[in-house]
C-alpha positions as CSV (number, residue, x, y, z in Angstrom):
1,M,0.0,0.0,0.0
2,D,2.8,2.4,0.9
3,S,4.6,2.0,-2.4
4,D,1.4,2.6,-4.4
5,G,0.4,5.6,-2.2
6,L,-2.8,3.9,-1.0
7,T,-4.5,4.4,2.3
8,A,-6.5,1.8,4.3
9,R,-9.6,3.8,3.4
10,D,-8.8,3.4,-0.4
11,V,-8.6,-0.4,0.0
12,I,-11.8,-0.6,2.1
13,E,-13.6,1.5,-0.5
14,S,-12.5,-0.7,-3.3
15,I,-13.5,-3.9,-1.6
16,V,-16.9,-2.5,-0.5
17,N,-17.6,-1.1,-4.0
18,A,-16.7,-4.3,-5.8
19,Q,-19.4,-5.7,-7.9
20,T,-18.1,-9.2,-8.2
21,V,-15.1,-11.4,-7.6
22,T,-13.3,-11.5,-10.9
23,K,-11.5,-14.8,-10.4
24,V,-11.4,-17.7,-8.0
25,V,-8.5,-20.2,-8.2
26,R,-7.3,-23.1,-6.0
27,S,-3.8,-22.7,-4.6
28,R,-1.3,-25.2,-5.9
29,S,1.4,-24.1,-3.6
30,F,2.6,-26.5,-0.9
31,S,3.5,-23.7,1.4
32,R,-0.1,-22.6,1.7
33,R,-1.9,-23.2,5.0
34,C,-4.4,-25.5,3.4
35,A,-4.0,-27.6,0.2
36,G,-6.3,-26.4,-2.5
37,E,-7.2,-23.2,-0.6
38,K,-9.4,-20.8,-2.6
39,L,-7.8,-17.6,-3.6
40,Y,-10.0,-14.6,-4.7
41,A,-9.3,-11.7,-7.1
42,I,-11.3,-8.5,-7.1
43,K,-10.7,-5.4,-9.3
44,S,-12.6,-2.4,-8.2
45,F,-12.3,1.4,-7.8
46,S,-11.9,3.5,-4.8
47,F,-14.1,6.6,-4.5
48,D,-11.4,8.8,-6.2
49,G,-11.3,6.4,-9.2
50,T,-8.1,4.5,-8.5
51,L,-8.3,0.9,-9.8
52,I,-7.2,-1.4,-7.1
53,D,-6.4,-5.1,-7.5
54,T,-7.1,-7.1,-4.3
55,K,-6.2,-10.7,-4.0
56,G,-7.0,-12.7,-0.9
57,A,-7.9,-15.9,0.9
58,I,-10.3,-16.6,3.7
59,A,-8.8,-18.6,6.5
60,R,-10.5,-20.1,9.6
61,E,-8.9,-19.4,13.0
62,A,-10.7,-21.3,15.7
63,Q,-14.4,-20.1,15.2
64,D,-13.5,-17.0,13.2
65,E,-13.1,-16.4,9.5
66,I,-10.2,-14.0,8.6
67,L,-9.6,-12.4,5.2
68,Y,-6.0,-12.1,4.2
69,V,-5.4,-9.7,1.3
70,F,-2.7,-8.6,-1.1
71,I,-3.3,-5.1,-2.6
72,S,-1.8,-3.5,-5.6
73,A,-2.7,-0.5,-7.8
74,K,-1.4,1.3,-10.9
75,V,-1.3,5.0,-10.1
76,A,-0.1,7.5,-12.7
77,T,2.6,9.8,-11.4
78,N,4.4,12.7,-13.0
79,E,8.1,12.4,-12.3
80,C,10.5,14.9,-13.9
């Protein structure tokens, strides 16, 4: 988030505004917590129009479900 200049609010807006999950795949990595774990991809905009890619997995910890996410965005910058 820091390297893309995103705030936690930008990410929350993007996830809340998402119309659909764009892709669901099963993990093939042996280092994942659970073999065949579902990984979700969402592409959505924050309120200021920044397109944010969010990828994540839902894990179960005791009786709770926890969403783990990876966030990236392409933000145009003017560097001279």
